[in-house]
C-alpha positions as semicolon CSV with decimal commas, in nm:
position;residue;x (nm);y (nm);z (nm)
1;M;2,722;2,432;-3,818
2;I;2,849;2,537;-3,471
3;I;2,557;2,551;-3,246
4;H;2,576;2,629;-2,843
5;K;2,371;2,397;-2,661
6;A;2,326;2,355;-2,263
7;Y;2,214;2,037;-2,085
8;K;2,029;2,089;-1,745
9;F;2,131;1,863;-1,432
10;R;2,000;1,792;-1,090
11;I;2,295;1,798;-0,848
12;Y;2,273;1,647;-0,493
13;P;2,560;1,818;-0,306
14;N;2,685;1,732;0,024
15;D;2,628;1,981;0,317
16;T;3,000;2,092;0,265
17;Q;2,911;2,161;-0,102
18;K;2,601;2,362;-0,030
19;E;2,793;2,592;0,191
20;I;3,050;2,678;-0,064
21;I;2,779;2,720;-0,329
22;H;2,571;2,952;-0,107
23;K;2,863;3,157;-0,008
24;T;2,988;3,174;-0,393
25;F;2,597;3,312;-0,440
26;G;2,661;3,608;-0,188
27;C;3,023;3,704;-0,331
28;T;2,918;3,721;-0,692
29;R;2,614;3,907;-0,590
30;F;2,842;4,166;-0,385
31;I;3,106;4,180;-0,655
32;Y;2,794;4,271;-0,912
33;N;2,639;4,554;-0,666
34;Y;2,948;4,669;-0,530
35;Y;3,095;4,767;-0,894
36;L;2,769;4,865;-1,028
37;D;2,755;5,101;-0,736
38;M;3,064;5,223;-0,852
39;K;2,982;5,241;-1,204
40;Q;2,714;5,468;-1,091
41;T;2,910;5,703;-0,906
42;E;3,197;5,744;-1,169
43;Y;2,986;5,791;-1,431
44;K;2,820;6,097;-1,213
45;N;3,161;6,278;-1,156
46;N;3,334;6,195;-1,470
47;H;3,060;6,050;-1,755
48;Q;3,290;5,754;-1,758
49;S;3,287;5,400;-1,622
50;K;3,524;5,111;-1,600
51;S;3,459;4,812;-1,829
52;A;3,488;4,487;-1,704
53;Y;3,851;4,413;-1,799
54;E;3,924;4,693;-1,579
55;C;3,732;4,604;-1,311
56;I;3,848;4,245;-1,300
57;K;4,253;4,389;-1,248
58;D;4,097;4,581;-0,894
59;I;3,950;4,250;-0,765
60;P;4,272;4,171;-0,589
61;T;4,260;4,491;-0,388
62;L;3,912;4,327;-0,264
63;Y;4,081;4,039;-0,126
64;I;4,281;4,244;0,082
65;E;3,969;4,390;0,281
66;R;3,732;4,094;0,233
67;P;3,953;3,744;0,258
68;Y;3,624;3,534;0,218
69;L;3,628;3,608;-0,173
70;K;3,954;3,380;-0,177
71;E;3,737;3,084;-0,065
72;I;3,484;3,107;-0,364
73;D;3,591;3,008;-0,739
74;S;3,762;3,361;-0,856
75;M;3,625;3,250;-1,235
76;S;3,268;3,323;-1,059
77;L;3,372;3,647;-0,971
78;R;3,480;3,734;-1,329
79;C;3,148;3,625;-1,480
80;A;3,004;3,822;-1,239
81;L;3,152;4,157;-1,371
82;F;3,121;3,995;-1,773
83;D;2,722;4,007;-1,664
84;L;2,726;4,343;-1,542
85;D;2,899;4,449;-1,857
86;D;2,631;4,283;-2,055
87;A;2,343;4,416;-1,889
88;Y;2,471;4,772;-1,947
89;K;2,486;4,673;-2,332
90;A;2,189;4,561;-2,345
91;F;2,096;4,861;-2,207
92;Y;2,251;5,101;-2,442
93;K;2,088;4,893;-2,719
94;G;1,741;4,946;-2,550
95;I;1,691;4,573;-2,522
96;R;1,650;4,599;-2,141
97;K;1,583;4,841;-1,903
98;Y;1,880;4,998;-1,688
99;P;2,081;4,684;-1,424
100;N;1,918;4,697;-1,099
101;F;2,099;4,567;-0,770
102;K;2,059;4,203;-0,706
103;R;1,903;4,097;-0,430
104;K;1,943;3,807;-0,150
105;Y;1,609;3,654;-0,238
106;D;1,598;3,669;-0,610
107;K;1,718;3,398;-0,814
108;N;2,006;3,273;-0,693
109;S;2,279;3,129;-0,979
110;Y;2,651;3,201;-1,058
111;R;2,840;3,088;-1,361
112;T;3,236;2,981;-1,412
113;N;3,386;2,912;-1,692
114;R;3,600;2,582;-1,829
115;I;3,969;2,638;-1,789
116;T;4,205;2,366;-1,930
117;S;4,561;2,357;-1,879
118;T;4,827;2,113;-1,986
119;Y;5,143;1,971;-1,731
120;K;5,392;1,725;-1,748
121;G;5,211;1,650;-2,063
122;K;4,883;1,551;-1,921
123;Q;4,558;1,774;-1,949
124;Y;4,337;1,911;-1,662
125;E;4,038;2,071;-1,646
126;N;3,809;2,265;-1,401
127;I;3,498;2,148;-1,531
128;I;3,413;1,765;-1,592
129;L;3,097;1,587;-1,689
130;D;3,080;1,219;-1,658
131;L;2,716;1,082;-1,786
132;E;2,852;0,677;-1,716
133;K;2,914;0,759;-1,365
134;K;2,644;1,004;-1,313
135;T;2,912;1,316;-1,176
136;I;2,977;1,627;-1,253
137;T;3,342;1,812;-1,104
138;L;3,292;2,173;-1,061
139;P;3,598;2,446;-0,919
140;K;3,559;2,420;-0,566
141;L;3,305;2,168;-0,523
142;K;3,438;1,889;-0,638
143;E;3,255;1,578;-0,756
144;M;2,910;1,550;-0,713
145;K;2,613;1,320;-0,807
146;I;2,383;1,417;-1,103
147;R;2,098;1,319;-1,238
148;G;1,909;1,372;-1,613
149;Y;1,960;1,299;-1,974
150;R;1,937;0,934;-1,876
151;N;1,931;0,766;-2,250
152;L;2,262;0,958;-2,298
153;S;2,593;0,794;-2,320
154;N;2,823;1,096;-2,348
155;I;2,772;1,451;-2,510
156;Q;2,991;1,546;-2,804
157;G;3,126;1,869;-2,829
158;R;3,342;2,133;-2,615
159;I;3,214;2,271;-2,276
160;I;3,191;2,639;-2,259
161;N;3,081;2,691;-1,878
162;A;2,876;2,579;-1,634
163;T;2,580;2,751;-1,435
164;V;2,512;2,658;-1,082
165;S;2,145;2,730;-0,979
166;R;1,932;2,680;-0,627
167;E;1,534;2,697;-0,697
168;K;1,296;2,819;-0,410
169;T;1,165;2,469;-0,377
170;G;1,558;2,409;-0,229
171;K;1,653;2,212;-0,519
172;Y;1,976;2,243;-0,701
173;Y;2,077;2,247;-1,065
174;V;2,343;2,280;-1,282
175;S;2,343;2,377;-1,655
176;V;2,619;2,286;-1,906
177;L;2,660;2,500;-2,205
178;Y;2,861;2,300;-2,500
179;E;2,969;2,412;-2,826
180;Q;2,908;2,130;-3,060
181;N;2,945;2,129;-3,468
182;I;2,638;1,962;-3,588
183;E;2,571;1,837;-3,949
184;T;2,268;1,976;-4,066
185;P;2,067;1,790;-4,344
186;K;2,023;1,960;-4,709
187;F;1,712;2,146;-4,727
188;I;1,455;1,939;-4,910
189;P;1,073;2,097;-4,907
190;N;0,876;1,766;-4,923
191;S;0,595;1,909;-4,655
192;I;0,474;2,219;-4,536
193;I;0,228;2,329;-4,256
194;G;0,075;2,625;-4,165
195;I;-0,009;2,708;-3,803
196;D;-0,207;2,968;-3,663
197;L;-0,158;3,014;-3,255
198;G;-0,443;3,064;-2,998
199;I;-0,583;3,029;-2,650
200;K;-0,810;2,770;-2,622
201;D;-0,608;2,557;-2,909
202;V;-0,258;2,631;-2,852
203;V;-0,164;2,542;-3,215
204;I;-0,402;2,462;-3,487
205;T;-0,254;2,302;-3,846
206;S;-0,385;2,323;-4,192
207;D;-0,403;1,981;-4,176
208;N;-0,714;2,053;-3,917
209;E;-0,495;1,914;-3,633
210;K;-0,521;2,044;-3,290
211;Y;-0,306;2,078;-2,966
212;N;-0,524;2,112;-2,702
213;N;-0,446;2,364;-2,408
214;Q;-0,415;2,162;-2,106
215;K;-0,492;2,469;-1,913
216;N;-0,246;2,464;-1,645
217;I;-0,314;2,782;-1,465
218;Q;-0,667;2,635;-1,382
219;K;-0,515;2,275;-1,309
220;Y;-0,322;2,459;-1,022
221;E;-0,473;2,762;-0,953
222;K;-0,673;2,607;-0,677
223;R;-0,446;2,480;-0,501
224;I;-0,239;2,758;-0,509
225;K;-0,502;2,995;-0,400
226;R;-0,566;2,755;-0,088
227;K;-0,166;2,744;0,007
228;Q;-0,174;3,124;-0,022
229;R;-0,428;3,161;0,201
230;E;-0,261;2,945;0,450
231;L;0,059;3,082;0,417
232;S;-0,123;3,452;0,504
233;R;-0,255;3,289;0,842
234;K;0,089;3,175;0,936
235;Q;0,310;3,348;1,174
236;K;0,598;3,535;0,960
237;G;0,947;3,383;1,066
238;S;0,817;3,098;1,216
239;N;0,887;2,703;1,083
240;N;0,535;2,676;0,958
241;Y;0,552;2,979;0,759
242;Y;0,897;2,851;0,597
243;K;0,703;2,494;0,507
244;C;0,393;2,666;0,376
245;K;0,610;2,845;0,187
246;Q;0,824;2,577;0,011
247;Q;0,525;2,396;-0,035
248;L;0,367;2,713;-0,248
249;A;0,695;2,723;-0,423
250;R;0,653;2,333;-0,533
251;L;0,325;2,410;-0,668
252;Y;0,477;2,672;-0,916
253;S;0,748;2,485;-1,033
254;K;0,512;2,220;-1,127
255;L;0,331;2,481;-1,297
256;K;0,636;2,620;-1,474
257;N;0,738;2,262;-1,566
258;A;0,395;2,133;-1,707
259;R;0,431;2,465;-1,963
260;I;0,811;2,343;-2,049
261;H;0,701;2,012;-2,113
262;I;0,381;2,094;-2,342
263;T;0,605;2,333;-2,526
264;H;0,856;2,117;-2,623
265;E;0,661;1,835;-2,709
266;I;0,462;2,070;-2,951
267;T;0,756;2,213;-3,103
268;K;0,953;1,885;-3,111
269;K;0,663;1,693;-3,310
270;L;0,640;1,979;-3,579
271;T;1,010;2,037;-3,663
272;D;1,018;1,643;-3,699
273;T;0,735;1,586;-3,890
274;Y;0,743;1,889;-4,192
275;D;1,025;2,032;-4,378
276;M;0,849;2,398;-4,399
277;I;0,676;2,551;-4,103
278;V;0,492;2,886;-4,180
279;T;0,333;3,049;-3,834
280;E;0,245;3,437;-3,774
281;T;0,408;3,698;-3,600
282;L;0,269;3,795;-3,294
283;K;0,326;4,087;-3,043
284;I;0,286;3,929;-2,713
285;K;0,346;4,271;-2,530
286;N;0,081;4,449;-2,705
287;M;-0,151;4,113;-2,672
288;V;-0,076;4,075;-2,271
289;K;-0,197;4,477;-2,220
290;N;-0,576;4,323;-2,272
291;H;-0,674;4,222;-1,913
292;K;-0,917;3,992;-2,056
293;L;-0,660;3,746;-2,213
294;A;-0,317;3,841;-2,025
295;K;-0,338;3,514;-1,782
296;S;-0,460;3,296;-2,057
297;L;-0,191;3,431;-2,280
298;T;0,079;3,351;-2,045
299;D;-0,045;3,038;-1,933
300;V;-0,006;2,893;-2,342
301;T;0,350;3,079;-2,423
302;L;0,304;3,138;-2,728
303;G;0,640;3,344;-2,760
304;E;0,841;3,048;-2,645
305;I;0,663;2,816;-2,926
306;I;0,765;3,053;-3,186
307;R;1,125;3,072;-3,038
308;Q;1,140;2,731;-3,017
309;L;1,045;2,660;-3,346
310;E;1,294;2,897;-3,475
311;Y;1,617;2,695;-3,330
312;K;1,497;2,360;-3,371
313;S;1,389;2,439;-3,756
314;K;1,741;2,572;-3,793
315;W;1,952;2,277;-3,611
316;K;1,725;2,023;-3,813
317;G;1,793;2,203;-4,193
318;K;1,417;2,267;-4,184
319;R;1,239;2,614;-4,307
320;L;1,073;2,847;-4,085
321;Y;0,872;3,134;-4,253
322;K;0,685;3,415;-4,052
323;V;0,366;3,624;-4,174
324;D;0,331;3,937;-4,099
325;S;0,140;4,072;-3,831
326;Y;-0,106;4,262;-4,006
327;Y;-0,209;4,022;-4,251
328;P;-0,577;3,927;-4,229
329;S;-0,571;3,542;-4,194
330;S;-0,892;3,511;-4,022
331;Q;-1,075;3,739;-4,269
332;I;-0,971;3,570;-4,600
333;C;-1,184;3,292;-4,706
334;S;-0,929;2,991;-4,782
335;V;-1,166;2,892;-5,057
336;C;-1,212;3,149;-5,282
337;G;-0,972;3,398;-5,158
338;Y;-1,296;3,703;-5,046
339;Q;-1,215;3,913;-4,737
340;N;-1,491;3,947;-4,502
341;K;-1,396;4,246;-4,287
342;R;-1,634;4,122;-4,041
343;T;-1,522;3,842;-3,870
344;K;-1,277;4,059;-3,657
345;D;-1,492;3,955;-3,382
346;L;-1,317;3,669;-3,151
347;S;-1,663;3,532;-3,028
348;V;-1,721;3,427;-3,379
349;R;-1,571;3,091;-3,432
350;K;-1,756;3,000;-3,761
351;Y;-1,621;3,145;-4,065
352;T;-1,911;3,183;-4,341
353;C;-1,840;3,304;-4,693
354;P;-2,103;3,519;-4,832
355;E;-1,935;3,469;-5,177
356;C;-1,880;3,093;-5,221
357;H;-2,109;3,009;-4,880
358;S;-1,829;2,797;-4,766
359;E;-1,827;2,755;-4,362
360;L;-1,501;2,658;-4,212
361;D;-1,399;2,697;-3,838
362;R;-1,200;3,003;-3,783
363;D;-0,841;2,893;-3,690
364;Y;-0,901;2,628;-3,936
365;N;-0,925;2,870;-4,208
366;A;-0,656;3,122;-4,077
367;S;-0,408;2,820;-4,065
368;V;-0,481;2,731;-4,466
369;N;-0,424;3,139;-4,550
370;I;-0,153;3,143;-4,329
371;L;-0,010;2,815;-4,523
372;F;-0,093;2,958;-4,855
373;E;0,111;3,323;-4,784
374;G;0,417;3,113;-4,643
375;L;0,400;2,957;-4,999
376;K;0,415;3,294;-5,135
377;Q;0,748;3,359;-4,959
378;Y;0,922;3,045;-5,075
379;M;0,829;3,110;-5,401
380;K;0,970;3,425;-5,430
381;E;1,272;3,316;-5,238
382;L;1,305;3,066;-5,578
383;V;1,280;3,342;-5,811
């Protein structure tokens, strides 16, 4: 099976390389905004606009007016136009909103594609990743030191592109996308698990195992609030203002990294241990509209857990089954099958069956019901 997998590394550019990176950020942003404005004008006048390939042919005329565009990697300018084209396609499909103009203080990143050529029997590449030397070579930037994936000596596959980015903390990263051909093991169902997703406990399994929410927001909330108050007292534009702003950015970065770590830890353990995983289908956008739950829901990243379970189970030759969002998993007794519609109240944490008088933990009971529903889906496939 052919998959696309990204490997993210921290890079350590020198002052000259930093200058080139920042120039590339500015130039790709200019190209994106310039052709977005052109597309809008053309559509107003003619109800038509140029494609990405037509815009690429137009770039050499901009070199005459703006010679600084020649100083950066030309492939990054082309990728900016393909990004604009993709934004329009996503808008017409109803996936995203209408594309906006990029701003200087938004996320700074650019992408460049891998190019290979052969000259006098020798092959040349513009992107070279060497994990033994811990270096990466990129167009215009040449060689840079990297850090990450210390347990890997090499990566099998073909490099497709590389994305250079700068966080608000001042750290630089490169994400290298590989095309890999992996052998997925034959699906042999020996174990199954049903999982119920929640807030107090992120994941509750049908084996009565709970993955606790470490409450990252609460952990960093006091520090972030204190730093925000400190920032509001600083004079805008002063050195202390920018120092405080960077310290605040570091706190947000730690919060983000903690969320990512917990999510990967949970999904890796589940996909390594079980052959079939059954989960509920959640409508996150609707759930976030509830003001009382919105903050807690963003902390546990339930949508990201399901997304990771999908691709990890696919890579490892496992199966992920999704139960319908309207399936009353918390109302049905997992012992006798009686449906008690009075258990809709989330404050009731114990499920008491009026039929067989069983007393069960609400979330555990729901996870067992989800497991049974997943088994039904698997049996239908066999039939």
